[in-house]
C-alpha positions in Angstrom: 3.8 45.4 -5.2 1.2 45.6 -8.0 3.6 43.9 -10.4 4.1 40.9 -8.0 0.4 40.5 -7.7 -0.1 40.7 -11.5 2.6 38.1 -12.1 1.0 35.6 -9.6 -2.3 36.3 -11.2 -1.0 35.1 -14.6 0.7 32.0 -13.2 -0.8 28.6 -13.8 -2.5 27.5 -10.6 -0.1 24.5 -10.2 2.8 27.0 -9.8 0.8 29.6 -7.9 -0.2 27.1 -5.2 3.0 25.1 -5.1 4.0 24.7 -1.4 6.8 27.1 -0.5 7.7 25.6 2.9 8.1 22.1 4.3 5.1 22.7 6.6 2.9 23.5 3.6 3.3 20.0 2.1 0.2 17.9 2.3 1.6 14.3 2.5 4.5 12.0 3.2 4.8 13.2 6.8 7.5 10.7 7.8 9.7 11.6 4.8 9.4 15.3 5.6 10.0 14.8 9.3 13.1 12.7 8.5 14.5 15.4 6.1 13.7 18.1 8.7 15.9 16.2 11.2 18.7 15.9 8.7 18.6 19.7 8.1 18.4 20.6 11.8 21.3 18.4 12.7 23.3 19.8 9.7 23.7 16.2 8.5 21.9 16.3 5.1 22.9 13.3 3.0 22.7 12.9 -0.8 19.0 12.3 -1.6 17.2 10.2 -4.1 13.5 10.9 -4.4 11.4 8.7 -6.6 7.8 8.0 -7.3 4.9 8.9 -9.7 4.5 12.4 -11.1 2.7 15.0 -9.0 3.4 13.5 -5.6 5.5 16.3 -4.2 9.1 15.3 -4.9 10.3 18.6 -6.5 8.2 20.7 -4.1 9.8 18.9 -1.1 13.4 19.6 -2.2 12.7 23.2 -3.2 11.1 23.7 0.3 14.2 22.2 1.8 16.4 24.6 -0.2 14.4 27.6 1.0 14.9 26.4 4.6 18.6 25.9 4.1 19.4 29.2 2.3 18.2 32.8 2.5 16.7 34.4 -0.7 20.0 36.2 -1.2 22.0 32.9 -1.0 19.6 30.8 -3.1 20.9 31.6 -6.6 24.6 31.1 -5.7 24.1 28.0 -3.6 21.5 26.0 -5.6 21.8 24.5 -9.1 18.6 23.0 -10.5 18.7 21.1 -13.8 15.5 19.8 -15.3 14.6 17.4 -18.2 14.5 20.4 -20.5 18.2 21.0 -19.9 20.9 19.0 -21.6 22.2 16.5 -19.1 24.6 14.3 -21.1 28.1 13.6 -20.1 29.2 17.0 -21.3 27.0 18.9 -18.8 28.1 16.6 -16.0 31.8 17.3 -16.7 31.2 20.9 -17.4 28.4 22.8 -15.5 27.9 20.3 -12.6 31.6 19.7 -12.0 32.3 23.5 -12.1 29.5 24.2 -9.7 30.5 21.4 -7.3 34.2 22.1 -7.3 33.8 25.8 -6.6 33.9 26.7 -2.9 31.0 28.6 -1.3 31.3 32.3 -0.6 29.9 31.8 2.9 31.9 30.6 5.9 29.9 27.4 6.4 27.4 25.2 4.7 27.3 23.4 1.4 25.8 23.8 -2.0 22.8 21.9 -3.3 22.5 20.4 -6.8 19.0 19.3 -7.8 18.8 16.9 -10.8 15.1 16.7 -11.7 13.8 13.8 -13.8 17.2 12.1 -13.6 15.9 8.9 -15.2 16.3 10.8 -18.6 20.1 11.0 -18.0 22.3 8.6 -20.1 24.2 5.8 -18.3 27.5 7.5 -19.3 26.3 10.8 -17.6 25.3 8.8 -14.5 28.6 7.0 -14.3 30.5 10.4 -14.6 28.3 11.8 -11.8 29.1 9.1 -9.3 32.8 10.2 -9.0 31.8 13.8 -8.6 29.4 12.9 -5.8 32.2 11.1 -3.9 34.9 13.7 -4.6 33.0 16.9 -3.6 30.8 15.6 -0.7 32.3 18.2 1.7 31.3 21.0 -0.6 28.0 19.9 -2.2 24.9 17.7 -1.7 23.1 16.1 -4.6 19.3 15.5 -4.8 18.4 13.2 -7.6 14.6 13.1 -8.5 13.1 10.5 -10.8 9.9 8.6 -11.7 11.5 5.2 -12.2 14.1 4.0 -9.8 15.2 1.2 -12.1 16.6 3.8 -14.6 19.1 5.0 -12.0 22.3 3.0 -12.0 23.0 1.0 -8.8 26.2 2.9 -8.2 24.2 6.2 -7.8 21.5 4.5 -5.7 24.0 3.3 -3.2 25.4 6.8 -2.7 22.1 8.3 -1.8 19.4 8.0 0.9 16.3 6.9 -0.9 12.7 8.1 -0.3 9.7 6.8 -2.2 6.8 9.2 -2.8 3.7 7.1 -3.3 0.5 8.4 -5.0 -1.5 10.7 -2.8 -4.7 9.5 -1.1 -8.0 11.3 -1.6 -8.1 12.5 2.0 -4.6 14.1 1.4 -5.7 15.8 -1.9 -9.1 17.1 -0.7 -7.9 19.8 1.8 -5.5 21.3 -0.8 -8.1 21.2 -3.5 -10.6 23.0 -1.3 -8.0 25.6 -0.4 -7.4 26.4 -4.1 -11.2 26.5 -4.7 -11.7 28.9 -1.8 -8.8 31.1 -2.9 -10.0 31.3 -6.5 -13.7 31.5 -5.5 -14.8 28.7 -7.8 -18.2 27.0 -8.3 -17.4 23.4 -7.7 -19.9 20.6 -7.0 -19.2 17.7 -4.7 -19.4 15.2 -7.6 -17.0 17.5 -9.4 -14.4 17.2 -6.6 -14.8 13.4 -6.6 -14.3 13.3 -10.4 -11.1 15.4 -10.1 -9.7 13.1 -7.4 -10.8 9.9 -9.3 -9.2 11.0 -12.6 -6.0 12.2 -11.0 -4.8 8.8 -9.8 -3.0 10.4 -6.8 -1.4 13.1 -8.9 -1.9 16.5 -7.2 -0.5 18.4 -10.2 -3.1 16.8 -12.5 -6.0 17.7 -10.0 -5.0 21.4 -10.1 -4.4 21.5 -13.9 -7.8 19.8 -14.7 -9.6 22.0 -12.2 -8.2 25.1 -13.9 -8.9 23.8 -17.4 -12.5 22.9 -16.6 -13.2 26.2 -14.8 -11.7 28.3 -17.7 -13.4 26.2 -20.4 -16.8 25.6 -19.0 -17.4 28.1 -16.1 -18.4 25.5 -13.5 -16.8 22.3 -12.2 -19.3 19.4 -12.2 -18.7 15.7 -12.8 -19.9 15.9 -16.4 -17.8 19.0 -17.1 -14.6 17.5 -15.7 -15.0 14.3 -17.8 -15.9 16.4 -20.9 -12.9 18.6 -20.4 -10.4 15.8 -20.3 -12.2 13.8 -23.0 -12.7 10.8 -20.6 -15.8 8.6 -20.8 -18.5 9.5 -18.3 -19.4 6.7 -15.8 -23.0 6.7 -17.3 -21.5 6.0 -20.8 -19.5 3.1 -19.4 -22.6 1.6 -17.8 -24.4 1.9 -21.1 -21.5 0.3 -23.0 -21.4 -2.6 -20.5 -25.2 -3.1 -20.7 -25.0 -3.2 -24.5 -22.1 -5.7 -24.4 -24.0 -8.0 -22.0 -27.5 -7.8 -23.5 -27.5 -6.7 -27.2 -26.7 -8.7 -30.2 -23.2 -8.6 -31.6 -24.0 -6.3 -34.5 -26.2 -3.9 -32.4 -23.7 -3.7 -29.6 -20.9 -2.8 -32.1 -23.0 -0.2 -33.8 -24.1 1.5 -30.6 -20.6 1.7 -29.1 -19.1 2.9 -32.4 -21.8 5.6 -32.6 -21.1 6.7 -29.0 -17.3 6.8 -29.7 -17.8 9.0 -32.7 -20.3 11.4 -31.1 -18.2 11.9 -27.9 -14.7 11.5 -29.4 -13.8 8.7 -27.0 -10.7 6.5 -27.3 -11.2 2.7 -27.0 -8.3 2.5 -24.6 -10.0 4.9 -22.1 -13.2 2.8 -22.5 -11.3 -0.4 -21.7 -9.7 1.1 -18.6 -13.0 2.2 -17.1 -14.8 -1.0 -18.3 -12.3 -3.1 -16.3 -13.4 -1.3 -13.0 -17.1 -2.1 -13.7 -16.5 -5.6 -14.8 -14.8 -6.5 -11.5 -17.9 -5.4 -9.6 -20.2 -8.0 -11.4 -20.3 -11.5 -10.0 -19.3 -13.7 -12.9 -18.2 -17.3 -12.5 -14.5 -17.1 -11.7 -13.1 -19.0 -14.8 -15.2 -16.7 -17.1 -14.1 -13.5 -15.3 -10.4 -14.6 -15.6 -10.9 -15.3 -19.3 -12.6 -12.0 -19.9 -9.9 -10.0 -18.1 -7.2 -11.7 -20.1 -9.1 -10.9 -23.4 -9.4 -7.2 -22.3 -5.7 -7.1 -21.5 -4.8 -8.6 -24.9 -7.1 -6.0 -26.7 -5.4 -3.2 -24.7 -1.9 -4.5 -25.7 -2.8 -4.6 -29.4 -4.2 -1.0 -29.2 -0.9 0.2 -27.6 1.0 -1.6 -30.4 -1.0 0.4 -33.0 -3.8 -1.9 -34.1 -7.0 -0.5 -35.7 -9.6 0.6 -33.1 -12.4 -0.8 -35.4 -10.9 -4.3 -35.4 -10.2 -4.2 -31.6 -13.8 -3.0 -30.9 -15.0 -6.1 -32.7 -12.7 -8.1 -30.4 -14.2 -6.4 -27.4 -17.8 -7.2 -28.4 -16.8 -10.8 -29.2 -15.1 -11.2 -25.7 -18.5 -10.6 -24.0 -20.5 -13.0 -26.2 -20.0 -16.1 -24.0 -21.5 -14.1 -21.0 -24.8 -13.5 -22.7 -26.3 -16.9 -21.6 -25.3 -16.2 -17.9 -27.0 -12.8 -17.9 -30.2 -14.1 -19.4 
């Protein structure tokens, strides 16, 4: 018993607090209700779960597997392949075919093959898989999980029942976040919780990982500590940058932003992302706002393509120059 507790103590919180049962999942109630009905009616189809990372796709199918099989059956009835495994055409014709074609050791039921992050599979592997899905439907069910539906070939999509897992809403994330905080007895401020949820973009895994990193690194979870831990610009820094861009001379604005970037180790791309949110809150004349947003988008594109940050920072300062007359 002590060993089990010690093992869970050393687990990352994202695994330690992963929901074990369908009832523990915090979102997508309609999807979970539908899958529950499939299981209760013994009519589970092949599944295709897609959507952004950290929205509960893998947790959902693992919870389904635990409902379908007892702990003793689990290892012999479930095959889980992740992105870290080789999933070229060889593994489809070998390991997957072998597992699917072998009968179960139990009188009734079917096996479950979980292909996580299937959008990393080659087209040849996906084409080889579609015939196996058809041939061994009596014996096995497939669950394909991916982030990008467009990377799954249409032939596989048509053989599966599709469910989209959207980004989680703040009201869905908050109860689970508070549960982890309570279990771990953490010191977390209200603005710290808001910062965690804001930075996550609807990704529950990211919320828990940043919470653990901030707590272990800085000892308390406040807004400043969360932003510092992930190296993200603080809202107050973005407000200062926007004020400099709108009010200071070209040279002074450039020098102040460059100095802030160097002192705090900020990336210009992160600054642009946050700046866009603040810019949309200011009432500029519509043609000028459209022109500014287009310029910001072009700067971001050039950064992604590998342009120099110093050059693109000049472009950012220049983009705001036509707005000086309006502000004054």
